[in-house]
C-alpha positions in Angstrom: 0.3 0.0 -0.2 1.4 3.3 -0.7 2.9 5.8 2.0 1.7 9.3 2.2 4.2 11.8 2.6 4.0 15.2 4.1 6.2 17.2 1.2 4.7 20.5 0.0 3.2 20.9 -3.4 7.2 23.1 -4.3 8.7 20.7 -2.6 7.4 17.5 -4.7 6.6 19.9 -7.9 11.4 20.4 -7.6 11.4 16.6 -7.1 9.3 16.0 -10.0 11.1 17.8 -11.9 14.6 16.8 -10.6 13.4 13.3 -11.2 12.0 13.8 -15.2 15.1 15.5 -15.8 17.3 12.8 -14.7 15.3 10.0 -16.8 15.4 12.2 -19.7 19.0 12.9 -19.4 20.1 10.0 -19.2 17.4 7.2 -19.3 18.1 4.1 -18.0 15.7 1.4 -16.3 16.7 3.1 -13.0 15.5 6.1 -13.1 12.7 5.2 -14.5 11.5 3.1 -11.6 12.8 6.0 -9.3 10.3 7.9 -10.9 7.3 5.7 -11.1 8.0 4.6 -6.9 7.5 7.7 -6.0 4.8 8.5 -8.3 2.8 5.4 -6.7 4.0 6.6 -3.3 1.3 9.9 -3.2 -1.4 10.7 -5.1 0.3 14.2 -5.0 3.2 12.9 -6.8 1.1 12.8 -9.8 0.1 16.4 -9.4 3.4 17.6 -9.1 4.9 15.2 -11.9 1.8 16.6 -14.2 2.9 20.7 -13.5 6.3 19.8 -13.6 5.7 18.6 -17.5 3.1 21.3 -17.9 6.0 24.3 -17.0 8.7 21.8 -19.2 6.0 22.2 -22.4 5.6 25.6 -21.5 9.0 26.6 -21.5 9.8 24.5 -24.7 6.7 26.5 -26.5 8.1 29.5 -25.4 11.2 28.9 -26.7 9.9 28.1 -30.3 7.5 31.1 -30.1 10.5 33.2 -31.9 11.1 30.9 -34.1 7.5 29.5 -35.4 7.2 33.2 -36.3 10.5 33.7 -38.1 9.3 30.8 -40.0 6.0 32.5 -41.0 7.7 35.9 -41.7 9.6 34.0 -43.7 6.8 31.9 -46.2 5.1 35.5 -46.1 7.8 37.0 -48.2 8.1 34.0 -50.7 4.5 34.9 -51.5 
């Protein structure tokens, strides 16, 4: 049975980010198992992981936005 931990939401997001980055940067069964185990410890960990992934996706979108805008301007120049 999963055990509840007393971790603040901010600390949970920090831990989720740490585990995600570790798995993303150095994929391995050990890193995946660590993430899965942590996620199973508390439903709040799943929410924290979702929040961390949302931040990651938004950061990526922010980085791509200027590139996509530049591509749109370039394609309109060709017309």
